[in-house]
VEXSE-887993 format. One record per residue: residue in three letters; x, y, z of N, C-alpha, C, CB in turn. Coordinates in nm, 2 decimals, always signed. Glycine has a CB too. Example, Ala and Ser with C-alpha at 12.3 -4.5 7.8 and 13.67 -1.06 7.14 Angstrom:
<lovex: ALA; nx: +1.32; ny: -0.57; nz: +0.78; cax: +1.23; cay: -0.45; caz: +0.78; cx: +1.32; cy: -0.33; cz: +0.78; cbx: +1.13; cby: -0.45; cbz: +0.90> $
<lovex: SER; nx: +1.28; ny: -0.22; nz: +0.71; cax: +1.37; cay: -0.11; caz: +0.71; cx: +1.29; cy: +0.00; cz: +0.79; cbx: +1.41; cby: -0.06; cbz: +0.57> $
END
This chain:
<lovex: MET; nx: -0.14; ny: -0.06; nz: +0.20; cax: -0.20; cay: -0.15; caz: +0.30; cx: -0.16; cy: -0.30; cz: +0.27; cbx: -0.35; cby: -0.13; cbz: +0.30> $
<lovex: VAL; nx: -0.11; ny: -0.38; nz: +0.35; cax: -0.05; cay: -0.52; caz: +0.33; cx: -0.15; cy: -0.59; cz: +0.44; cbx: +0.13; cby: -0.53; cbz: +0.38> $
<lovex: ARG; nx: -0.21; ny: -0.72; nz: +0.37; cax: -0.27; cay: -0.80; caz: +0.43; cx: -0.23; cy: -0.92; cz: +0.47; cbx: -0.35; cby: -0.81; cbz: +0.40> $
<lovex: VAL; nx: -0.17; ny: -0.95; nz: +0.59; cax: -0.11; cay: -1.10; caz: +0.60; cx: -0.19; cy: -1.20; cz: +0.61; cbx: -0.03; cby: -1.12; cbz: +0.71> $
<lovex: LYS; nx: -0.25; ny: -1.30; nz: +0.55; cax: -0.35; cay: -1.40; caz: +0.60; cx: -0.26; cy: -1.50; cz: +0.67; cbx: -0.45; cby: -1.47; cbz: +0.48> $
<lovex: LEU; nx: -0.32; ny: -1.54; nz: +0.77; cax: -0.23; cay: -1.63; caz: +0.90; cx: -0.29; cy: -1.80; cz: +0.88; cbx: -0.27; cby: -1.56; cbz: +1.11> $
<lovex: PRO; nx: -0.21; ny: -1.85; nz: +0.90; cax: -0.25; cay: -2.03; caz: +0.88; cx: -0.32; cy: -2.07; cz: +1.02; cbx: -0.08; cby: -2.14; cbz: +0.86> $
<lovex: ARG; nx: -0.33; ny: -1.95; nz: +1.12; cax: -0.42; cay: -1.99; caz: +1.24; cx: -0.45; cy: -1.88; cz: +1.29; cbx: -0.36; cby: -2.08; cbz: +1.35> $
<lovex: ARG; nx: -0.56; ny: -1.83; nz: +1.36; cax: -0.62; cay: -1.72; caz: +1.42; cx: -0.49; cy: -1.70; cz: +1.57; cbx: -0.81; cby: -1.76; cbz: +1.46> $
<lovex: VAL; nx: -0.46; ny: -1.57; nz: +1.56; cax: -0.37; cay: -1.47; caz: +1.64; cx: -0.47; cy: -1.39; cz: +1.73; cbx: -0.28; cby: -1.38; cbz: +1.53> $
<lovex: LYS; nx: -0.44; ny: -1.38; nz: +1.82; cax: -0.49; cay: -1.25; caz: +1.91; cx: -0.38; cy: -1.16; cz: +1.90; cbx: -0.52; cby: -1.29; cbz: +2.07> $
<lovex: VAL; nx: -0.46; ny: -1.02; nz: +1.86; cax: -0.40; cay: -0.91; caz: +1.86; cx: -0.43; cy: -0.79; cz: +1.93; cbx: -0.39; cby: -0.89; cbz: +1.76> $
<lovex: ASP; nx: -0.35; ny: -0.71; nz: +2.02; cax: -0.41; cay: -0.59; caz: +2.10; cx: -0.38; cy: -0.50; cz: +2.04; cbx: -0.37; cby: -0.56; cbz: +2.23> $
<lovex: ALA; nx: -0.43; ny: -0.37; nz: +2.05; cax: -0.38; cay: -0.19; caz: +2.02; cx: -0.25; cy: -0.21; cz: +2.06; cbx: -0.46; cby: -0.05; cbz: +2.12> $
<lovex: GLY; nx: -0.17; ny: -0.15; nz: +1.97; cax: -0.03; cay: -0.12; caz: +2.00; cx: +0.05; cy: -0.22; cz: +2.00; cbx: -0.01; cby: -0.07; cbz: +2.10> $
<lovex: ASP; nx: +0.04; ny: -0.35; nz: +1.92; cax: +0.08; cay: -0.48; caz: +1.88; cx: +0.20; cy: -0.45; cz: +1.78; cbx: -0.04; cby: -0.57; cbz: +1.83> $
<lovex: TYR; nx: +0.28; ny: -0.54; nz: +1.77; cax: +0.39; cay: -0.52; caz: +1.61; cx: +0.42; cy: -0.65; cz: +1.60; cbx: +0.56; cby: -0.42; cbz: +1.62> $
<lovex: ILE; nx: +0.43; ny: -0.68; nz: +1.48; cax: +0.53; cay: -0.83; caz: +1.41; cx: +0.60; cy: -0.78; cz: +1.38; cbx: +0.50; cby: -0.94; cbz: +1.31> $
<lovex: GLY; nx: +0.69; ny: -0.90; nz: +1.34; cax: +0.82; cay: -0.87; caz: +1.27; cx: +0.78; cy: -0.94; cz: +1.17; cbx: +0.95; cby: -0.91; cbz: +1.33> $
<lovex: LEU; nx: +0.79; ny: -0.89; nz: +1.02; cax: +0.77; cay: -0.96; caz: +0.92; cx: +0.91; cy: -0.99; cz: +0.81; cbx: +0.65; cby: -0.89; cbz: +0.86> $
<lovex: TYR; nx: +0.90; ny: -1.12; nz: +0.74; cax: +0.99; cay: -1.17; caz: +0.70; cx: +0.96; cy: -1.21; cz: +0.56; cbx: +1.04; cby: -1.25; cbz: +0.78> $
<lovex: ILE; nx: +0.99; ny: -1.16; nz: +0.43; cax: +0.93; cay: -1.25; caz: +0.30; cx: +1.07; cy: -1.24; cz: +0.24; cbx: +0.78; cby: -1.17; cbz: +0.19> $
<lovex: PRO; nx: +1.15; ny: -1.36; nz: +0.23; cax: +1.28; cay: -1.39; caz: +0.15; cx: +1.24; cy: -1.37; cz: +0.02; cbx: +1.35; cby: -1.54; cbz: +0.17> $
<lovex: LYS; nx: +1.16; ny: -1.34; nz: -0.07; cax: +1.13; cay: -1.30; caz: -0.20; cx: +1.16; cy: -1.14; cz: -0.19; cbx: +0.97; cby: -1.35; cbz: -0.24> $
<lovex: ILE; nx: +1.16; ny: -1.10; nz: -0.08; cax: +1.18; cay: -0.94; caz: -0.08; cx: +1.35; cy: -0.91; cz: -0.03; cbx: +1.08; cby: -0.87; cbz: +0.05> $
<lovex: ALA; nx: +1.36; ny: -0.96; nz: +0.09; cax: +1.48; cay: -0.94; caz: +0.14; cx: +1.54; cy: -1.07; cz: +0.22; cbx: +1.47; cby: -0.82; cbz: +0.23> $
<lovex: LEU; nx: +1.61; ny: -1.12; nz: +0.12; cax: +1.68; cay: -1.25; caz: +0.22; cx: +1.69; cy: -1.31; cz: +0.38; cbx: +1.80; cby: -1.23; cbz: +0.21> $
<lovex: SER; nx: +1.74; ny: -1.20; nz: +0.44; cax: +1.77; cay: -1.15; caz: +0.56; cx: +1.76; cy: -1.07; cz: +0.64; cbx: +1.83; cby: -1.14; cbz: +0.56> $
<lovex: GLN; nx: +1.60; ny: -1.00; nz: +0.64; cax: +1.57; cay: -0.93; caz: +0.71; cx: +1.46; cy: -0.92; cz: +0.77; cbx: +1.59; cby: -0.85; cbz: +0.68> $
<lovex: VAL; nx: +1.44; ny: -0.90; nz: +0.87; cax: +1.29; cay: -0.91; caz: +0.92; cx: +1.23; cy: -0.74; cz: +0.98; cbx: +1.30; cby: -1.04; cbz: +1.08> $
<lovex: HIS; nx: +1.14; ny: -0.71; nz: +0.95; cax: +1.11; cay: -0.59; caz: +0.97; cx: +0.97; cy: -0.55; cz: +1.03; cbx: +1.13; cby: -0.53; cbz: +0.87> $
<lovex: PRO; nx: +0.95; ny: -0.48; nz: +1.14; cax: +0.88; cay: -0.48; caz: +1.23; cx: +0.77; cy: -0.38; cz: +1.17; cbx: +0.95; cby: -0.45; cbz: +1.35> $
<lovex: PHE; nx: +0.67; ny: -0.40; nz: +1.18; cax: +0.53; cay: -0.34; caz: +1.14; cx: +0.43; cy: -0.32; cz: +1.26; cbx: +0.45; cby: -0.44; cbz: +1.02> $
<lovex: ILE; nx: +0.34; ny: -0.24; nz: +1.28; cax: +0.25; cay: -0.22; caz: +1.35; cx: +0.10; cy: -0.27; cz: +1.32; cbx: +0.25; cby: -0.10; cbz: +1.36> $
<lovex: VAL; nx: +0.05; ny: -0.31; nz: +1.36; cax: -0.06; cay: -0.39; caz: +1.32; cx: -0.19; cy: -0.31; cz: +1.35; cbx: -0.06; cby: -0.53; cbz: +1.40> $
<lovex: THR; nx: -0.25; ny: -0.29; nz: +1.25; cax: -0.36; cay: -0.17; caz: +1.23; cx: -0.52; cy: -0.26; cz: +1.27; cbx: -0.36; cby: -0.09; cbz: +1.02> $
<lovex: SER; nx: -0.52; ny: -0.37; nz: +1.27; cax: -0.64; cay: -0.40; caz: +1.29; cx: -0.64; cy: -0.55; cz: +1.41; cbx: -0.70; cby: -0.43; cbz: +1.13> $
<lovex: TRP; nx: -0.73; ny: -0.51; nz: +1.48; cax: -0.72; cay: -0.57; caz: +1.60; cx: -0.88; cy: -0.57; cz: +1.67; cbx: -0.60; cby: -0.48; cbz: +1.69> $
<lovex: SER; nx: -0.91; ny: -0.70; nz: +1.73; cax: -1.02; cay: -0.71; caz: +1.78; cx: -1.02; cy: -0.79; cz: +1.94; cbx: -1.09; cby: -0.77; cbz: +1.67> $
<lovex: GLU; nx: -1.13; ny: -0.80; nz: +1.97; cax: -1.15; cay: -0.89; caz: +2.12; cx: -1.13; cy: -1.03; cz: +2.06; cbx: -1.32; cby: -0.87; cbz: +2.22> $
<lovex: GLU; nx: -1.16; ny: -1.07; nz: +1.93; cax: -1.15; cay: -1.22; caz: +1.90; cx: -1.02; cy: -1.25; cz: +1.85; cbx: -1.27; cby: -1.26; cbz: +1.80> $
<lovex: LYS; nx: -0.96; ny: -1.37; nz: +1.83; cax: -0.85; cay: -1.40; caz: +1.73; cx: -0.89; cy: -1.40; cz: +1.64; cbx: -0.78; cby: -1.51; cbz: +1.74> $
<lovex: GLN; nx: -0.82; ny: -1.35; nz: +1.54; cax: -0.83; cay: -1.31; caz: +1.39; cx: -0.75; cy: -1.38; cz: +1.29; cbx: -0.79; cby: -1.17; cbz: +1.37> $
<lovex: ASP; nx: -0.80; ny: -1.37; nz: +1.18; cax: -0.74; cay: -1.48; caz: +1.06; cx: -0.65; cy: -1.42; cz: +0.95; cbx: -0.87; cby: -1.53; cbz: +0.97> $
<lovex: SER; nx: -0.63; ny: -1.28; nz: +0.98; cax: -0.55; cay: -1.18; caz: +0.89; cx: -0.52; cy: -1.09; cz: +0.97; cbx: -0.61; cby: -1.11; cbz: +0.78> $
<lovex: LEU; nx: -0.43; ny: -1.04; nz: +0.95; cax: -0.36; cay: -0.90; caz: +1.01; cx: -0.35; cy: -0.78; cz: +0.87; cbx: -0.17; cby: -0.95; cbz: +1.09> $
<lovex: ASP; nx: -0.37; ny: -0.65; nz: +0.88; cax: -0.39; cay: -0.58; caz: +0.83; cx: -0.24; cy: -0.47; cz: +0.86; cbx: -0.52; cby: -0.55; cbz: +0.86> $
<lovex: LEU; nx: -0.15; ny: -0.42; nz: +0.78; cax: -0.03; cay: -0.34; caz: +0.83; cx: -0.07; cy: -0.21; cz: +0.72; cbx: +0.14; cby: -0.44; cbz: +0.80> $
<lovex: LEU; nx: -0.07; ny: -0.12; nz: +0.79; cax: -0.02; cay: +0.00; caz: +0.69; cx: +0.11; cy: +0.05; cz: +0.70; cbx: -0.09; cby: +0.11; cbz: +0.69> $
<lovex: ILE; nx: +0.19; ny: +0.06; nz: +0.54; cax: +0.32; cay: +0.10; caz: +0.50; cx: +0.32; cy: +0.16; cz: +0.43; cbx: +0.40; cby: +0.03; cbz: +0.47> $
<lovex: GLU; nx: +0.41; ny: +0.28; nz: +0.48; cax: +0.47; cay: +0.39; caz: +0.39; cx: +0.59; cy: +0.36; cz: +0.32; cbx: +0.51; cby: +0.51; cbz: +0.47> $
<lovex: PRO; nx: +0.60; ny: +0.33; nz: +0.20; cax: +0.71; cay: +0.31; caz: +0.15; cx: +0.84; cy: +0.42; cz: +0.16; cbx: +0.66; cby: +0.30; cbz: +0.04> $
<lovex: GLN; nx: +0.93; ny: +0.35; nz: +0.20; cax: +1.05; cay: +0.44; caz: +0.25; cx: +1.16; cy: +0.40; cz: +0.16; cbx: +1.09; cby: +0.42; cbz: +0.41> $
<lovex: LYS; nx: +1.26; ny: +0.36; nz: +0.21; cax: +1.40; cay: +0.29; caz: +0.12; cx: +1.40; cy: +0.14; cz: +0.18; cbx: +1.59; cby: +0.39; cbz: +0.15> $
<lovex: GLY; nx: +1.47; ny: +0.07; nz: +0.16; cax: +1.51; cay: -0.08; caz: +0.12; cx: +1.36; cy: -0.13; cz: +0.17; cbx: +1.67; cby: -0.16; cbz: +0.21> $
<lovex: PHE; nx: +1.36; ny: -0.22; nz: +0.25; cax: +1.27; cay: -0.35; caz: +0.27; cx: +1.10; cy: -0.28; cz: +0.21; cbx: +1.27; cby: -0.42; cbz: +0.46> $
<lovex: THR; nx: +1.06; ny: -0.15; nz: +0.25; cax: +0.94; cay: -0.10; caz: +0.21; cx: +0.92; cy: -0.08; cz: +0.08; cbx: +0.91; cby: +0.01; cbz: +0.26> $
<lovex: ARG; nx: +1.04; ny: -0.01; nz: +0.05; cax: +1.03; cay: +0.04; caz: -0.14; cx: +1.04; cy: -0.10; cz: -0.18; cbx: +1.20; cby: +0.16; cbz: -0.23> $
<lovex: LYS; nx: +1.09; ny: -0.21; nz: -0.16; cax: +1.14; cay: -0.33; caz: -0.20; cx: +0.95; cy: -0.39; cz: -0.21; cbx: +1.27; cby: -0.43; cbz: -0.07> $
<lovex: LEU; nx: +0.91; ny: -0.39; nz: -0.11; cax: +0.79; cay: -0.43; caz: -0.09; cx: +0.66; cy: -0.40; cz: -0.17; cbx: +0.78; cby: -0.41; cbz: +0.03> $
<lovex: PHE; nx: +0.68; ny: -0.28; nz: -0.17; cax: +0.60; cay: -0.19; caz: -0.26; cx: +0.61; cy: -0.20; cz: -0.41; cbx: +0.64; cby: -0.05; cbz: -0.22> $
<lovex: GLN; nx: +0.74; ny: -0.22; nz: -0.49; cax: +0.78; cay: -0.24; caz: -0.61; cx: +0.74; cy: -0.38; cz: -0.64; cbx: +0.92; cby: -0.20; cbz: -0.63> $
<lovex: TYR; nx: +0.75; ny: -0.50; nz: -0.56; cax: +0.71; cay: -0.63; caz: -0.56; cx: +0.56; cy: -0.65; cz: -0.56; cbx: +0.76; cby: -0.70; cbz: -0.46> $
<lovex: GLY; nx: +0.47; ny: -0.57; nz: -0.52; cax: +0.33; cay: -0.54; caz: -0.51; cx: +0.28; cy: -0.50; cz: -0.64; cbx: +0.31; cby: -0.43; cbz: -0.40> $
<lovex: LYS; nx: +0.33; ny: -0.41; nz: -0.66; cax: +0.32; cay: -0.36; caz: -0.79; cx: +0.31; cy: -0.44; cz: -0.92; cbx: +0.40; cby: -0.29; cbz: -0.79> $
<lovex: ASN; nx: +0.41; ny: -0.50; nz: -0.90; cax: +0.46; cay: -0.58; caz: -1.04; cx: +0.42; cy: -0.74; cz: -1.04; cbx: +0.65; cby: -0.57; cbz: -1.05> $
<lovex: SER; nx: +0.35; ny: -0.77; nz: -0.94; cax: +0.29; cay: -0.93; caz: -0.90; cx: +0.15; cy: -0.92; cz: -0.96; cbx: +0.28; cby: -0.99; cbz: -0.71> $
<lovex: PRO; nx: +0.10; ny: -1.04; nz: -0.98; cax: -0.03; cay: -1.03; caz: -1.00; cx: -0.08; cy: -1.05; cz: -0.88; cbx: -0.08; cby: -1.11; cbz: -1.09> $
<lovex: ASN; nx: -0.24; ny: -0.95; nz: -0.90; cax: -0.30; cay: -0.91; caz: -0.76; cx: -0.22; cy: -0.86; cz: -0.67; cbx: -0.36; cby: -1.02; cbz: -0.69> $
<lovex: GLY; nx: -0.10; ny: -0.84; nz: -0.66; cax: -0.02; cay: -0.77; caz: -0.57; cx: -0.01; cy: -0.87; cz: -0.45; cbx: -0.07; cby: -0.63; cbz: -0.54> $
<lovex: THR; nx: +0.03; ny: -0.97; nz: -0.50; cax: +0.00; cay: -1.09; caz: -0.40; cx: +0.16; cy: -1.17; cz: -0.37; cbx: -0.14; cby: -1.21; cbz: -0.49> $
<lovex: VAL; nx: +0.22; ny: -1.16; nz: -0.24; cax: +0.36; cay: -1.25; caz: -0.22; cx: +0.28; cy: -1.35; cz: -0.14; cbx: +0.52; cby: -1.18; cbz: -0.13> $
<lovex: ARG; nx: +0.34; ny: -1.50; nz: -0.22; cax: +0.30; cay: -1.64; caz: -0.17; cx: +0.36; cy: -1.67; cz: -0.04; cbx: +0.34; cby: -1.76; cbz: -0.28> $
<lovex: MET; nx: +0.47; ny: -1.65; nz: -0.01; cax: +0.54; cay: -1.67; caz: +0.16; cx: +0.59; cy: -1.58; cz: +0.21; cbx: +0.65; cby: -1.75; cbz: +0.19> $
<lovex: ALA; nx: +0.53; ny: -1.53; nz: +0.32; cax: +0.55; cay: -1.46; caz: +0.43; cx: +0.55; cy: -1.50; cz: +0.57; cbx: +0.47; cby: -1.38; cbz: +0.42> $
<lovex: LEU; nx: +0.67; ny: -1.48; nz: +0.66; cax: +0.70; cay: -1.56; caz: +0.75; cx: +0.71; cy: -1.43; cz: +0.86; cbx: +0.82; cby: -1.66; cbz: +0.72> $
<lovex: PHE; nx: +0.60; ny: -1.44; nz: +1.00; cax: +0.63; cay: -1.34; caz: +1.10; cx: +0.66; cy: -1.38; cz: +1.24; cbx: +0.51; cby: -1.25; cbz: +1.10> $
<lovex: SER; nx: +0.69; ny: -1.31; nz: +1.31; cax: +0.73; cay: -1.32; caz: +1.45; cx: +0.61; cy: -1.23; cz: +1.54; cbx: +0.90; cby: -1.27; cbz: +1.48> $
<lovex: GLY; nx: +0.54; ny: -1.26; nz: +1.63; cax: +0.46; cay: -1.17; caz: +1.75; cx: +0.35; cy: -1.25; cz: +1.78; cbx: +0.41; cby: -1.00; cbz: +1.72> $
<lovex: PRO; nx: +0.23; ny: -1.18; nz: +1.78; cax: +0.24; cay: -1.03; caz: +1.80; cx: +0.34; cy: -0.99; cz: +1.91; cbx: +0.10; cby: -0.98; cbz: +1.83> $
<lovex: HIS; nx: +0.38; ny: -0.88; nz: +1.91; cax: +0.52; cay: -0.80; caz: +2.03; cx: +0.43; cy: -0.70; cz: +2.09; cbx: +0.69; cby: -0.71; cbz: +1.93> $
<lovex: GLY; nx: +0.53; ny: -0.69; nz: +2.21; cax: +0.44; cay: -0.50; caz: +2.24; cx: +0.38; cy: -0.54; cz: +2.36; cbx: +0.28; cby: -0.41; cbz: +2.10> $
<lovex: VAL; nx: +0.36; ny: -0.40; nz: +2.41; cax: +0.25; cay: -0.35; caz: +2.54; cx: +0.09; cy: -0.31; cz: +2.47; cbx: +0.32; cby: -0.18; cbz: +2.63> $
<lovex: SER; nx: +0.02; ny: -0.39; nz: +2.52; cax: -0.10; cay: -0.35; caz: +2.48; cx: -0.15; cy: -0.23; cz: +2.55; cbx: -0.19; cby: -0.45; cbz: +2.49> $
<lovex: ALA; nx: -0.23; ny: -0.14; nz: +2.46; cax: -0.30; cay: +0.02; caz: +2.52; cx: -0.42; cy: -0.04; cz: +2.56; cbx: -0.33; cby: +0.16; cbz: +2.40> $
<lovex: PRO; nx: -0.48; ny: -0.01; nz: +2.64; cax: -0.63; cay: +0.00; caz: +2.66; cx: -0.69; cy: +0.12; cz: +2.61; cbx: -0.66; cby: -0.02; cbz: +2.80> $
<lovex: VAL; nx: -0.79; ny: +0.08; nz: +2.49; cax: -0.86; cay: +0.15; caz: +2.39; cx: -1.01; cy: +0.12; cz: +2.40; cbx: -0.80; cby: +0.12; cbz: +2.25> $
<lovex: GLY; nx: -1.03; ny: +0.04; nz: +2.48; cax: -1.19; cay: +0.02; caz: +2.54; cx: -1.25; cy: +0.18; cz: +2.56; cbx: -1.19; cby: -0.08; cbz: +2.72> $
<lovex: ASP; nx: -1.20; ny: +0.23; nz: +2.62; cax: -1.30; cay: +0.36; caz: +2.68; cx: -1.29; cy: +0.50; cz: +2.54; cbx: -1.20; cby: +0.45; cbz: +2.87> $
<lovex: TYR; nx: -1.23; ny: +0.48; nz: +2.42; cax: -1.22; cay: +0.60; caz: +2.34; cx: -1.29; cy: +0.55; cz: +2.25; cbx: -1.11; cby: +0.66; cbz: +2.30> $
<lovex: GLU; nx: -1.35; ny: +0.63; nz: +2.16; cax: -1.46; cay: +0.62; caz: +2.07; cx: -1.37; cy: +0.61; cz: +1.94; cbx: -1.57; cby: +0.73; cbz: +2.08> $
<lovex: THR; nx: -1.27; ny: +0.69; nz: +1.93; cax: -1.19; cay: +0.68; caz: +1.81; cx: -1.05; cy: +0.65; cz: +1.84; cbx: -1.20; cby: +0.81; cbz: +1.73> $
<lovex: VAL; nx: -0.97; ny: +0.59; nz: +1.76; cax: -0.83; cay: +0.55; caz: +1.82; cx: -0.79; cy: +0.63; cz: +1.68; cbx: -0.77; cby: +0.36; cbz: +1.85> $
<lovex: LEU; nx: -0.65; ny: +0.69; nz: +1.68; cax: -0.58; cay: +0.75; caz: +1.55; cx: -0.41; cy: +0.68; cz: +1.60; cbx: -0.60; cby: +0.95; cbz: +1.55> $
<lovex: MET; nx: -0.35; ny: +0.58; nz: +1.50; cax: -0.25; cay: +0.57; caz: +1.50; cx: -0.13; cy: +0.60; cz: +1.42; cbx: -0.26; cby: +0.49; cbz: +1.51> $
<lovex: VAL; nx: -0.05; ny: +0.65; nz: +1.50; cax: +0.03; cay: +0.73; caz: +1.37; cx: +0.22; cy: +0.64; cz: +1.43; cbx: +0.02; cby: +1.00; cbz: +1.39> $
END
C-alpha cells in the first residue's frame, strides 16, 4: 500500500484513479493507480493498493524497502480521473 499525503484536501469518488509521478523513481513516467480510499468528504491523503510488477511499480517497491520509513519525499499526481460508480447501495465493495 502507498499513501499519498496531499497538500490540500481532494474529493475522490469510487472508481477514480490518479496519475502518479515520482521523479526519484522514474524521471519521465506517470503511472495510473486506482484510489482505494474514498469518502463523502474531501480527503487529505489517498491510499493506493499496488502489486509490484515490472518497471515503475518494482522500482517503487524497492525504493520503499530501502528508504528510511519507506518514505518518498516528493510525488506529484494528476486527477482524480474517471467515472464514479455509485456504491452507496452496497454493504461491501470489492475492487479488482
